[in-house]
N, C-alpha and C positions, 0 to 999 in steps of 0.2 A: 399232057399236062392236067393236073388235078383241078377238079371244079369246085373252087372255094365259095361259090355263091351261097349266101346264107339268107334264109327266109327272114323278111322284114315285115315291119307294121309301120303305118303313117301315124305320125304324132302331130300335135298342133302345129300349124305353120306348114304342114304338108311335107315335112322332112321324113326321111326313111330311117328306121332304127332297127338294129338287129338285137333282139332280147338275148341275154346270155345264155339262156337254156337252148335257143336255136344254135348258138355259136358252139355250145358244148355237144351238142348232138352232132354237128358237122365235124368237129374235132375227133370224136371218137369213130366217125365213119371213115374219115381221111387217114388218120394216124393210129392205126391199130397198135403199134409199138410205141405209142407216146405215154408220156407222164405229166400230171398236173400236181404241182406241190404247193401248199400254202403254209405260210408261217406268220406270226403276228408279234407285236411289241405292244404291250399294254402298260399306260401310266395310271394315275388316278382318274383322268378325265377323258383321256384320248386313246385311240387304238390306231396302229398302223400295220395293214396287211401288205404282204409281199407274196406274189404268185410266180412261180417259175414253171414255164411249160417247155418240155423237151418233146418235140415231134417224134424223134426216133431215139429211144434209149440206148441204141448201139452208137450213136453219134453225140455224146453228151456236151461236145463243144458248140453245139448249135441250140440255143434256147431263147426264149423270149420271157421278159419279165412285165409285170403290172403292179402298181401300188394303189393303195386307197388310205386315206387318213380321215378320221372323224371322231366326233363325240361318242362317247358310250351313253347314249340316251334314246328312249324310246323302245317300242316293241321290236325284237329282232334286230337291233341295231348291229350286233356282232356278226350276224349272218349276212345282213345287207352289205356291210362294208367288205366282207370276204368276196361275196359275189362281184362287187364292182371290181376288185383287184383281179379276179379271174377274168372278167369281161374285158379289162384293158390288156391284159396279156394276151388274150385271144385275138384281140383286135391288132395288136402288134405283129402277131403272127400272119395276119392277113384275113382272119375270119371277122368280117365287119361289112357294113353297109356303106357303099359309095365313099370309102376313104375316111369316114367319121370315127373317131376313137370312142367317143362317149356313147354308152349304152342308152336304151330306152329309160331304164330305171334310173340312171344318173340324170337324164334330162327332166324326167318326171319330178324327181326330188328337187332339183334345181329350181324349176318352176314353182313347186309348192313353197320353196324357202322364200322366194321373191314376193309372195303374197303379203300385203301389209300387216295382216294380223300375225302372220308367222315371223315377220322381221321383228316386231315387238316382243313376241315371246323369246326369241333367240337372244335379243338384247338383255331382257330381264334374266334369262338363265345365265348369261355370261356376267352380268352384274352381281348375281347371287353368289356365283363362284368366287368373285372378287371379295365380296363381303366375307365369306367364309375364312379367307386368308388374313383378314384384319386382326391385329393383335391388341390395339388399345381402344378405350373409349374415345378420346380425342380424334384419332384417326377415323374411326367410325362415323362420328359426327360430321367431320369435314367430307367425307366421302358421300354420306347421305344428303348433305346440303347441295352437293353437285348433281345428284341423281334423283332427288325426290320428285314426286308426282307421276310415278309409273303405275301407281295402283296399289290395291290391298295387299295383293300377294307379295310384292316387293317391301313394302312397309312392314308386314308381318316378319318377314325373313331378317330384316333389319333389327326389328325389336327383339326377336329371339336371340340375336347375335349379342345385342346390348345386354340382354339378361344374363347370357353366358359369360359375358366379360366382367359382370357385376354391377351392372347399373339397372 
């Protein structure tokens, strides 16, 4: 039987996580005739990655998939989302730490998103995106009345949209 044990690291809370790089190394070690294919679907604000892992390219009916979905925002967002997708597919293949599907990188990002200052930033970015889709001044005024008080960045974005709409 193949040894699928993957090198792990401890993260906050004492949990063990396998980095995607360690999973990939183990994949290439174990599956010399394997393949990893990624593809993506892109919209204006979101990207969805799909990874297909075939351990043996001579047996194409046995494969494992992983997906990731996220906003196209921040440095290396495209690459990070692809890595998450690959990591999930590798986990479904069995290259993971103690049965956990989420990678170290995913857990680190999740913990970062939960910080109060980032929750507000994410909310503001989402609201700014909604402002961008507004078509009339009355609609913009109603929207702003419901969401004002988020700070100068949001107020400036709304003011620029009002100017664009002709007020």
